[in-house]
C-alpha positions as CSV (number, residue, x, y, z in Angstrom):
1,N,97.8,115.8,119.1
2,A,97.7,118.4,122.3
3,N,94.0,119.6,121.9
4,E,92.0,120.6,125.3
5,Y,89.4,118.4,126.9
6,N,86.2,120.5,127.0
7,D,83.6,118.5,128.8
8,G,80.3,121.2,127.4
9,G,78.0,117.8,129.6
10,A,76.3,118.5,133.1
11,S,78.4,116.5,135.8
12,N,77.9,115.1,139.1
13,L,81.0,116.3,140.3
14,H,79.7,119.8,142.3
15,N,77.9,116.7,144.6
16,F,81.2,114.7,145.2
17,S,83.5,118.2,145.9
18,S,80.5,119.5,148.8
19,Q,81.1,116.4,149.9
20,S,84.7,117.2,150.5
21,F,86.7,114.1,148.9
22,E,90.3,113.9,147.9
23,P,92.1,111.6,146.0
24,F,94.0,109.2,147.7
25,P,97.1,110.9,149.2
26,F,99.4,110.8,146.0
27,E,102.9,110.8,148.2
28,H,101.1,107.4,149.7
29,V,102.4,105.5,146.9
30,H,104.8,108.0,145.1
31,H,107.4,110.3,146.8
32,P,107.0,113.3,145.9
33,E,110.0,114.4,144.7
34,D,110.5,111.3,142.7
35,S,110.3,112.4,138.9
36,I,107.0,111.2,136.5
37,G,108.0,110.2,133.3
38,S,106.8,109.1,130.3
39,T,107.5,105.1,128.9
40,R,108.4,106.0,125.7
41,T,112.4,108.0,125.3
42,T,111.4,110.3,122.8
43,T,108.7,113.2,123.2
44,A,105.5,112.7,120.9
45,W,105.8,115.9,119.1
46,D,110.0,116.7,118.3
47,E,111.5,112.7,118.4
48,S,114.5,114.3,118.0
49,Q,114.3,115.4,121.5
50,E,114.7,112.8,124.5
51,L,113.1,113.4,127.7
52,S,115.2,113.8,130.9
53,L,112.9,112.5,133.3
54,G,115.3,109.5,134.2
55,S,115.6,106.6,133.1
56,Q,113.5,104.4,131.0
57,S,113.2,101.8,134.1
58,Q,113.1,104.5,136.2
59,Q,110.3,106.4,134.2
60,Q,107.8,103.2,134.1
61,R,108.0,102.2,137.7
62,D,107.1,106.4,138.6
63,M,104.2,105.0,135.8
64,T,103.3,101.8,137.8
65,S,103.1,104.0,140.5
66,L,100.7,107.0,139.0
67,I,98.1,103.6,137.9
68,E,98.1,101.9,141.1
69,T,97.6,105.4,142.8
70,A,94.3,106.0,140.4
71,L,93.2,102.2,140.9
72,V,92.5,103.1,144.2
73,S,91.0,106.2,143.6
74,I,88.4,104.5,141.9
75,Q,88.0,101.6,144.9
76,M,87.6,104.5,146.8
77,Y,85.3,107.1,145.3
78,R,83.1,103.9,143.9
79,S,80.8,104.1,146.5
80,A,80.2,107.2,146.3
81,L,79.7,107.7,142.6
82,E,77.3,104.5,141.8
83,A,75.8,104.2,145.2
84,T,73.1,107.6,144.5
85,A,73.0,108.5,140.7
86,G,74.7,105.7,139.0
87,F,78.2,105.9,137.6
88,D,79.8,108.8,136.2
89,A,82.3,108.6,133.7
90,N,82.9,112.7,133.3
91,A,83.2,112.8,137.7
92,L,85.7,109.7,137.3
93,G,87.4,111.3,134.3
94,R,88.1,114.3,136.2
95,I,88.7,112.5,139.7
96,L,91.6,110.6,137.7
97,Y,93.3,113.4,135.6
98,Q,93.9,115.2,138.4
99,V,95.8,111.9,140.1
100,F,98.1,112.2,137.4
101,V,98.2,116.0,136.1
102,D,99.1,116.9,139.9
103,A,101.2,114.1,140.3
104,R,103.6,116.2,137.4
105,E,102.6,119.5,139.2
106,D,103.8,118.8,142.5
107,S,106.8,117.1,141.4
108,G,107.8,119.9,139.6
109,T,108.3,118.3,136.8
110,T,107.0,119.4,133.1
111,H,107.4,118.3,129.4
112,P,110.5,119.9,128.1
113,N,108.1,121.3,125.4
114,M,105.8,122.9,127.8
115,D,106.4,126.4,127.7
116,R,106.6,126.8,123.9
117,R,103.0,124.7,123.4
118,N,101.3,126.8,125.8
119,E,99.8,129.0,123.7
120,Q,98.2,125.8,122.2
121,T,96.9,124.2,125.4
122,T,96.0,125.7,128.1
123,I,95.0,124.7,131.4
124,A,93.1,127.6,132.4
125,T,92.3,131.3,130.8
126,G,95.3,132.4,132.7
127,S,98.9,132.9,131.5
128,H,99.9,129.8,134.6
129,T,102.2,127.2,133.7
130,V,102.1,123.9,134.3
131,G,104.7,122.6,136.6
132,G,106.5,126.0,137.9
133,G,106.0,128.3,140.4
134,N,102.7,128.6,142.0
135,T,100.7,125.7,140.7
136,E,98.0,125.7,143.5
137,P,96.1,129.1,140.7
138,A,96.6,126.7,137.8
139,K,94.8,123.8,139.9
140,R,91.8,126.2,141.5
141,E,91.1,127.3,137.8
142,R,91.1,123.8,135.8
143,R,88.7,122.9,138.9
144,N,85.9,125.4,137.9
145,T,86.8,126.3,133.9
146,G,86.3,122.2,133.2
147,S,89.2,122.9,130.4
148,H,91.5,119.5,130.6
149,Q,94.8,119.6,128.8
150,S,95.9,116.4,126.8
151,L,98.0,114.3,128.8
152,V,100.4,113.5,125.6
153,S,101.8,117.0,126.0
154,L,102.6,116.1,129.4
155,G,104.3,113.5,128.0
156,Y,102.0,110.7,129.4
157,P,101.1,107.5,127.2
158,V,98.8,107.7,124.1
159,P,96.6,105.1,125.6
160,L,96.4,106.7,129.5
161,S,95.5,110.2,127.6
162,N,93.0,108.6,125.4
163,L,91.2,106.7,128.5
164,L,91.1,109.8,130.3
165,G,89.5,112.0,127.2
166,C,86.7,108.8,126.7
167,L,85.8,109.5,130.6
168,L,86.4,113.1,130.2
169,N,84.2,113.5,126.5
170,Q,81.3,111.0,127.6
171,T,78.0,111.5,127.2
172,P,74.4,109.6,128.2
173,S,74.2,109.2,124.1
174,E,78.2,107.8,123.5
175,A,78.5,105.8,126.6
176,I,82.2,103.4,126.1
177,Y,82.4,103.0,129.9
178,S,78.9,101.9,132.0
179,S,81.1,101.1,135.2
180,S,83.5,102.7,137.7
181,V,85.1,98.7,137.0
182,E,85.3,98.8,133.3
183,V,87.9,101.7,133.7
184,E,89.2,99.7,136.3
185,S,89.8,96.9,134.2
186,D,91.5,99.0,131.4
187,L,93.9,100.5,133.8
188,R,94.9,96.9,134.9
189,E,95.9,96.5,130.9
190,L,98.0,100.0,131.1
191,L,99.4,98.2,134.1
192,Q,100.8,95.2,132.8
193,G,102.0,97.1,130.2
194,Q,103.8,99.0,131.9
195,G,106.5,95.7,131.9
196,S,107.2,95.9,128.0
197,D,110.6,98.3,126.5
198,G,107.9,100.4,125.1
199,K,108.4,100.4,121.4
200,E,104.5,99.5,120.2
201,E,103.3,102.6,122.2
202,Q,102.8,104.9,118.7
203,A,102.9,109.1,119.0
204,H,101.2,111.5,117.4
205,E,103.1,114.4,115.8
206,D,101.6,117.5,115.7
207,N,100.0,116.5,111.8
208,G,97.9,114.3,113.7
209,Q,99.9,111.6,111.9
210,L,99.7,108.1,113.3
211,H,103.5,105.9,112.8
212,F,103.1,102.3,113.0
213,V,105.0,99.5,114.5
214,E,107.6,98.5,111.9
215,N,108.8,95.5,110.6
216,R,105.3,94.0,112.9
217,I,102.4,92.2,111.6
218,F,98.7,92.0,113.6
219,G,96.4,89.4,113.2
220,R,98.5,86.8,111.2
221,D,100.1,84.8,114.9
222,E,98.5,81.1,113.0
223,E,99.6,81.8,109.4
224,L,103.1,82.9,110.6
225,Q,103.6,80.0,112.8
226,V,103.1,77.8,110.0
227,L,106.0,79.8,108.0
228,L,108.3,79.9,111.4
229,S,107.7,75.9,111.4
230,A,108.4,75.3,108.2
231,Y,111.9,77.5,107.8
232,D,113.2,75.8,111.0
233,R,112.5,72.1,109.8
234,V,115.0,73.0,106.8
235,V,117.3,75.6,108.1
236,R,117.5,75.1,111.8
237,D,116.8,71.3,112.7
238,G,117.6,69.7,109.2
239,N,114.6,67.2,109.9
240,E,113.4,67.9,105.6
241,R,116.1,68.8,103.1
242,R,114.4,71.6,101.2
243,S,110.5,72.8,101.6
244,F,107.9,74.8,100.0
245,V,105.3,77.2,101.2
246,T,103.2,79.0,99.3
247,I,101.8,82.3,100.6
248,S,98.1,84.2,98.6
249,G,95.8,86.5,99.1
250,Y,94.5,89.8,98.0
251,S,97.0,92.7,96.9
252,G,98.1,94.4,100.4
253,T,96.9,91.7,102.6
254,G,100.2,91.8,104.0
255,K,102.3,88.6,102.3
256,T,106.0,90.4,101.4
257,S,105.4,91.9,105.2
258,M,105.1,88.0,106.6
259,V,108.4,87.1,104.4
260,N,109.9,90.3,106.2
261,Q,109.2,88.3,109.6
262,L,112.2,86.0,108.5
263,G,115.1,88.6,108.6
264,S,115.7,88.3,112.8
265,R,116.1,84.2,111.8
266,L,117.9,84.1,108.6
267,L,121.0,87.0,110.1
268,A,121.1,84.9,113.1
269,D,121.8,81.4,111.0
270,K,123.4,83.1,108.5
271,A,121.4,82.3,105.8
272,S,120.7,84.0,102.6
273,L,118.0,85.3,101.0
274,V,116.9,85.3,96.9
275,K,114.1,87.8,96.7
276,C,113.1,87.0,93.3
277,S,110.1,90.0,92.0
278,F,107.5,89.3,88.8
279,S,106.4,93.0,88.4
280,A,104.1,92.4,85.8
281,P,102.4,89.8,84.2
282,G,104.1,87.8,81.2
283,Q,107.5,88.1,83.2
284,S,110.3,86.2,81.6
285,M,113.5,83.7,83.1
286,S,115.4,87.7,83.2
287,A,113.0,87.9,86.3
288,L,114.8,85.2,88.1
289,F,118.6,85.1,86.8
290,Q,118.5,89.2,88.1
291,A,117.1,88.1,91.4
292,F,120.4,85.1,91.7
293,D,122.5,88.0,90.2
294,D,122.2,90.8,92.9
295,Y,122.5,87.2,96.0
296,C,126.1,86.8,93.7
297,R,126.4,90.5,94.2
298,N,125.1,90.8,98.3
299,V,127.7,87.5,99.2
300,S,130.5,89.3,97.2
301,G,130.3,92.4,99.3
302,G,129.0,91.3,102.6
303,D,130.2,90.6,105.4
304,G,130.2,87.2,107.0
305,R,133.6,85.9,105.6
306,D,133.4,82.1,106.8
307,S,130.2,81.5,104.8
308,F,131.8,83.6,101.5
309,D,134.3,81.5,101.2
310,G,132.2,78.2,101.4
311,I,129.8,79.4,99.1
312,R,132.7,80.5,96.8
313,R,134.8,77.4,96.9
314,D,130.8,74.9,96.4
315,V,130.4,77.0,93.5
316,G,133.6,77.1,91.7
317,E,133.6,73.1,92.4
318,A,130.2,73.3,91.0
319,L,130.8,75.3,87.9
320,G,134.5,74.1,87.0
321,D,135.3,75.3,84.3
322,R,132.2,75.9,82.3
323,S,131.5,79.5,85.0
324,G,131.4,81.3,81.6
325,V,128.5,79.6,80.6
326,L,126.1,81.8,83.1
327,S,128.5,85.5,82.4
328,G,125.4,86.5,80.8
329,C,122.7,86.2,82.9
330,L,124.9,86.7,86.6
331,P,127.1,89.2,85.8
332,S,128.3,89.4,89.5
333,L,129.5,85.6,89.2
334,R,132.9,86.2,88.2
335,S,133.1,88.8,91.2
336,L,131.3,86.0,93.8
337,L,134.5,83.4,92.3
338,G,137.1,86.0,92.5
339,E,137.7,85.5,88.4
340,K,139.4,88.6,86.3
341,T,137.8,87.6,83.3
342,D,135.4,85.9,82.2
343,A,135.8,82.3,82.0
344,P,136.1,80.4,78.7
345,T,132.9,79.2,77.2
346,T,132.2,76.8,74.6
347,R,129.8,78.3,72.3
348,A,126.6,76.1,71.3
349,E,125.0,75.4,67.4
350,T,122.0,76.6,68.5
351,K,119.6,78.8,71.3
352,E,118.2,75.5,71.8
353,E,121.9,74.5,72.7
354,E,122.3,77.7,74.6
355,M,119.4,78.0,76.7
356,N,120.0,73.7,78.1
357,Q,123.8,74.8,78.8
358,I,122.3,77.6,80.2
359,L,119.5,76.1,82.5
360,F,122.1,72.8,83.4
361,Y,124.6,75.2,85.0
362,F,122.2,77.0,86.6
363,I,120.7,74.5,88.8
364,K,124.3,73.3,89.2
365,F,124.7,76.6,90.6
366,V,122.0,77.0,92.7
367,R,122.7,73.4,93.9
368,A,125.9,74.7,95.0
369,I,125.0,77.9,96.8
370,S,122.3,75.7,99.3
371,G,123.4,73.5,102.3
372,P,123.8,72.7,105.3
373,D,126.7,75.5,106.1
374,H,125.1,78.1,103.8
375,P,121.0,78.1,104.0
376,V,119.1,79.7,101.6
377,V,115.1,81.3,101.1
378,I,113.7,81.9,98.1
379,V,111.1,83.6,97.4
380,L,109.6,84.1,94.0
381,D,106.5,86.9,94.4
382,D,103.8,87.5,92.3
383,I,104.8,84.0,90.6
384,Q,101.1,84.5,89.2
385,W,102.7,86.8,86.6
386,C,105.8,84.9,85.5
387,D,105.3,83.6,82.0
388,E,105.7,79.8,80.4
389,S,109.5,79.3,80.5
390,C,110.2,81.0,83.8
391,L,107.3,79.3,85.6
392,E,108.8,75.6,83.3
393,V,112.9,77.2,85.4
394,V,111.1,77.0,88.9
395,R,109.5,74.0,88.4
396,M,113.1,72.2,87.8
397,L,114.6,73.8,90.8
398,L,111.4,72.8,92.9
399,R,111.6,69.2,91.9
400,D,115.4,68.9,92.2
401,T,116.2,66.4,94.6
402,E,119.8,67.5,95.5
403,I,118.8,70.9,96.0
404,A,119.1,70.8,99.7
405,S,118.7,73.6,103.2
406,A,116.4,75.7,100.9
407,L,113.0,77.2,101.1
408,F,111.1,78.4,98.4
409,I,108.5,80.1,99.3
410,G,105.6,81.8,96.7
411,C,103.6,84.6,97.1
412,Y,100.7,84.6,95.0
413,R,96.7,86.7,94.0
414,D,94.7,84.2,94.6
415,E,92.5,85.9,93.2
416,E,94.5,86.1,89.5
417,V,94.9,81.8,90.0
418,G,92.2,79.7,88.8
419,N,91.5,76.3,88.5
420,D,93.1,76.7,84.8
421,H,96.5,78.6,85.1
422,R,99.2,77.3,84.8
423,F,100.0,77.9,88.5
424,S,97.1,75.5,89.4
425,D,98.9,72.6,87.4
426,L,102.5,73.1,88.8
427,F,100.2,73.1,92.3
428,G,98.6,69.6,91.0
429,E,102.2,68.1,90.1
430,L,104.1,68.9,93.2
431,A,101.6,67.5,95.5
432,M,102.4,64.8,94.5
433,E,106.3,65.2,94.7
434,A,106.8,62.8,98.2
435,S,110.5,64.8,98.4
436,L,108.9,68.4,98.7
437,P,107.2,68.9,101.6
438,M,104.2,71.7,101.6
439,S,102.9,74.5,103.4
440,S,100.3,76.7,102.4
441,I,99.0,80.1,104.2
442,S,96.0,82.5,103.3
443,L,96.1,85.0,104.0
444,K,91.9,87.3,104.5
445,N,91.4,90.0,105.8
446,L,91.6,91.0,109.3
447,D,89.6,89.9,112.0
448,S,87.9,92.4,114.6
449,D,90.7,91.1,116.7
450,G,93.6,92.0,114.0
451,V,91.4,95.3,113.7
452,N,92.1,95.7,117.2
453,A,96.0,94.8,118.3
454,L,96.5,97.0,114.8
């Protein structure tokens, strides 16, 4: 948000001002006529309006120069700040604040929406406009009143604004920084971050909402590497014909988000995703068939013509004239095969015989859709909720050695899978299958490093 930084505590700034100290001249590092832009491409409060302060690369160079200016100022002031009465965070905050705000004013650039927000965030009690006209009165009043506008409202990055806010509002009882060396260290971290694309930085809207980076997980580097390595061994390297990865954790620990990290690899390798979600306890085989029917529909309507033709050919050869056996559970199979009418089928005499036929040709179908030319990732989400008959089909798929270039991923809530759960029995059986490499990922609560990264 754009709340003002108001320093109500005492500081030694007047002592330093009486000695006529001045920050390192801004012109020595950055040309005063260059524009100072944000490292972001959109404003913090109006995501549809782009900053018109130069290209992103130029903005990053400008920001780098400003941070370097602040680092030089810290070094020049260090002896004066800490040699007398100790470290003065408020005074250092004012010095650095002056570097960044004066740079904006001296360059004649303001944030595009600065005028609109003047009523909410004022630098002084007067009616001076930052960046336009005579800025010296505004500078003098700001220094005298101790009222400081958030740097976010001037288009600066949120982390930089937070750093300055901590310095300006620090009190003896709540000391964030204990020395100028710590401030310098944080600024250098910001300086190193100027080489990134800026997408990781988050914007605060007027309503105070925080927007997180999409399609990224935090604090799961080791666990993610296990999943990506299993994928590469099956899909990219071909070192394994198939593999089974289990991802366990409480609800909300990020099991689905981790699976989503495969998205870029799936696109690059022209691999298909079959995602079956068991949304409630006791889910039957209908959920499994629905997932593969969605696969048929997606492949039929996709853009990858080469892979589609290969899948159609392989499925057609595998099922022959018996595709009609699966027409009831996979209605979109007809579109995949390009059939105008349902294929003829032999009527089963009993329900048991009918189910045996369906499972027999369903297994042949899964074998056909997986292969080196069109690998597949099969995700079974909340697998602990599938019923016994569905779990038996899953067991058949996992133990079928003719299924190749297939990565199976089973996500489950470990607090619901005890030693007596039928899923635990399946684990024990599969662990003895030499032809099915297995990997286990257990997601716990984020540690402090993960929370800080988030």
